[in-house]
N, C-alpha and C positions, 0 to 999 in steps of 0.2 A: 731695110723703109719705117721710118716711121712719119707717120701727121700726127701729127699733136693735134683736135678739134679742142681741147680747153684749154686757153687760156689768158693773163691777164697783161692789161697796161695800169698800173694801176693812178686815181688823182694825184696831182699836184710830187711825183714818182716817175717820170719817165727816162727819162735817161738811164736810170738804179734797177727800174721792170727795162729795158730794151739793154742790159747790158747783161743782166741774168741771163735773159731769155736765149740773147747768141751762147752768149758763154756753154749751155746747157747744150743748148745743140752741137755746139765745135767740136761738143765733149762725148754725144752723146750719136755725129748722125743721124741727128730730125734735118729733114727735110722738108716741112708744113707745117709753120704755125696757123693755131688758128685765132687769130684774139680781139677777146673786148677787153672794152675801157672801164673802170670797176674806181668807187668814192662810197660814197655814203648810201645808208639805207634807202634809203625814199630823198633821192636828187630832183632836186629844182629843173628845171626849162634849161640853162645854160650851167648846170655842172652836167647836166646830158653831153651837152651840143657838147663841153670843152672834152666830156672826153671821151665822145665821140669824133672829135675832128680827135688828136693824141693818135686813134688808133688809124685815122687815115693817114695821114702821118709819117708813122713806120712803114704803111702798105706801102706808099711810095719812099720809101729808106729799104726795105728791100720787097720791091713786088713779087721777089724768086720766090723768096719765102714765106710771106704775110699775108695774108690772108681775112679779110677782118669780119667779125659780126657786130653786124646795128644795133646797141641799145638801145632799151628803150623805157618808159617810167609810160603804163600804159592811162594809169590816173590824170596825164596832159591831156590836154585839150590838142596840143600840136604834134599828140602822137605819132600819127597816119603819118604825118608833113616829113617828124624823123625818120620815118620808118624808107618812104619814097628819097627820099632826100641823101640817106646812107646808098640807095640799091642804085636808084640812077644817076647821081652823083658822084660819088667815093667807088661805084665797084662790090660792097660787100655784097660777101658771099652768102649772109645767115642774119636769124633775129636776138636780140639775149634779152632770158625778162633774166631781173633776178628774183629779189623781193616788196614790191614796190606793191603790188594786186598776189595772190591766187593767180594763178596763170587761166585756170576753168570763168574767169572774172568774165560778167557777156561786157566787157570794155576793151579785150583782151580780140576777143572776135574779127572786128575786120580788122588786126596788125598781122589775126592768122590770115585771113581769108587773103591777102596780098602777098604774105610766102605763095601758099599757095600755086599764085597766079604767075608770077614770080617763081619757081619750080626749086624755094631755099628751105632750110628747114631750119627747124629756129629749139637752142639753148637751152631748158629750163631748166635754169635752179630748182634742185630737186631734197625734201630734205625731212626725217624723221627724227627727231629730236623725246630721249625724257624728262627736259629741262633747257630751259633753253628757249623755245621755238619763240621765233618771230612773230608779229601782228597776222601779217599775211602770207606766209614762209608756204611755198606748196612742199602738197609732200608726192608720195604718189596716186593716192587715190581723187587728187585733182587732177593730174596728167591723164589720168584714167577715163575723166570725163573731156576731158576735152576733145581726146581719141574719138569717143564714139561720137561727139557730138560733127568731128574735122576727121573722116579717114582717109581724103587725102593729105590728111598735114603730116612733115615730115620731124617726128619728134622725136629729139636727146634728151632724154631725161638724164639732169645731171648725177650724181653722187652715188650708183644705186640707187637713192633716195633717198638719204644718205640710211639706211640702214636694208641693206642687201634681203633682209628674210620681207619685210614690207614691201620696202620699194615697189619687188620685178609683182613678187605674187599677187599686186595690186594690178599690175601692166601688164603680167603675161598676155596675155588672153588678145593682143596689139600689135598687129601686127606693121603701124605706122609711127608704135612704139623703135626709138635705138635706148642706147644705155651709155652710158660713159664711168669711170667707176674713177676720177678724181678727187683728188681735194682731200681724204683722212685715209691712216692707217690701216683699213683696212685688216682683217683677218686676210689670213693664207689663206685659208679656200676660198671665199667668198668669188672667185675670180668662177673659179670651179665649178660650184652652186652656178653661177648664175647664165653658164653657160650651156649646163644640165639643162635648167629652168625656161632658157629662153632661146636659147641654139650660139654661139659663135658668132653665124653672119645676123646679128645686132645689135654683137657691144665695139663702142668703139673706144678707140685709147683717148686719153683726157689726162693732164695731171694738176692739172692746175697750177701750174707758175706766177707766179714764182712763189709758192706759197710749198709745192708737196713737188719729187719726181723723182728721186731718185726712188723709192717704197713700190712706186706704185708700175714705173719699170722692172722694179722685180718678182711684181707679183706674177706678170707675164714673162718672165724668163724660167720660174719657181713654179708657172700650172700644171697638171696633167695636162694637156694639152698637145695634139697631137704638132704641125708645127704651120701645116696647111690651116690650124685654126689660128692660132697663137700672129699667121701674119692677115691672117683677117683681122682679126681683133688691129692690128697694130698700126695698118694701113688700106687692105682696101675696101673695108666698108663703109671706109670716110670716105675717099677718090668713090664710089655709087651713090652716095647720101648726099656730096655736095656738088656728083653733075645732078645741072639743071637740065638736062633732058631726060632727067630719071625724074616718074612720076609716079606715087602708086592710083589703081583705078579703083 
C-alpha cells in the first residue's frame, strides 16, 4: 500500500495535473493521494479560492482516491473563513501553507487553532537554500517555533526542510512534527539519516507530484531499512496522521 501525502494540482493545468496523478497511481499502485492546489507564490483571494475549488473537484471525481488540503494565504483577511469552508463544506482533511508567510507568523496562529480543533494536520512547505531563498520561505527553525507554541498541532514538515541536515536538526526534539521527503532528488542516504534521527514513525511518504515521483519512490526501496520501517513510511504513518481521532496530548 502507498499513501502519497504531498501532491498537487497546478493552477490553470487541471486536466494535465489530474492525468499525471492518475497515471502514477495506476503505474505504482497508489491507494490514496493527499492533494493541494498551487500556482503563484503570493496568491490573491480569488486565486486561492480557485485552487481549492480544483482540489474539491478532484475529490468529487475520485472520492475513494483523493483527499484534499485546504490551501490558505495567512496574509488574507478571509483566511480563517477559507479554512473553515474547506473543512466544513469541502470535507478537506488538512491545511497547506506554502510561501506567502512564514509558518510561525502570528497570522497563522488562529488557523493552527482551527486545525487542532478539527484534528487535521498542517502540511508546511519548508526549504533551506544557499541561494534563491524566497522572502517568507519557511525553514526548519520556523517549524520548530510553531511546534513549540502549539504542541497539540500535527505538523508535517515538507521536503525534509529542504536540507535534511538543517531541517531535521531544528525540529527533531518535537514529537508533534512529522516529515516528508518530497520534491527534490535528495542524496540516497538522506532517508536513512532521517530515520536514525527522528525514527521511522515520524516520516511520511510524499512525492510532490507531478514534479517528481520516481526518485522519492526509489529512495524508500533502496533505503537500508526493515520492511516494517518502509511500511510505516509508505502508508502506516499517514493513516495515523490523518485520523481525526488521533490527538496529541
